[in-house]
N, C-alpha and C positions, 0 to 999 in steps of 0.2 A: 646855491649850491650847499648841501649839508655834508659836514665832516662826520664820518663814521669810523669806528673802531675795526669793524670787520665787514668789508663790502660784500662777500659772498653770503654771509649770514644774513645780513639786512636785506639783500635782493630776495633770498629764499623767504623771509618772513613777509615781505611786500607782495611777492607773488603769490603766497598762500592767501592773500587779501585782495587778490584780483589785479595787481599791477603787472605790467609787461616790461621787459628789458628792451630798451630801444638801441639797436646795435649790439656793440660787444663792450665788454669791460676792457679798458685799454690801459697801458701802463705809460706813464710820463717820465722819461729818464729813470733814475733810481728813487724818485721822490714820491710819486703818487700812483694809485689806481684809481681810475675815473670811469663813470658811466652815467647814462641818462636812463630814467624810469618814468613810464607813462602810467599815471593812476587810473582807478576805474572811472573817474570823471573826466579823463582826458588831459589832465594837468601833468606837465613834464617837469621833473626834478632832476637835479644833477647830484651824484654822490661822489664823494672823494675819501679815500682812505690814505693817509700818509704812512709811507713806508720808513722803517727804522733804517 
């Protein structure tokens, strides 16, 4: 899992390079927004944005 400052901007940047969002961006309580992204080579990584 990778911590990012802005999950929406990170997803947009990755999609412009051929990645696909797997499922939806979800929110875990009032703490995090989380998602999975599949890169062009098929590797899936998780992204997490901590909410203030």
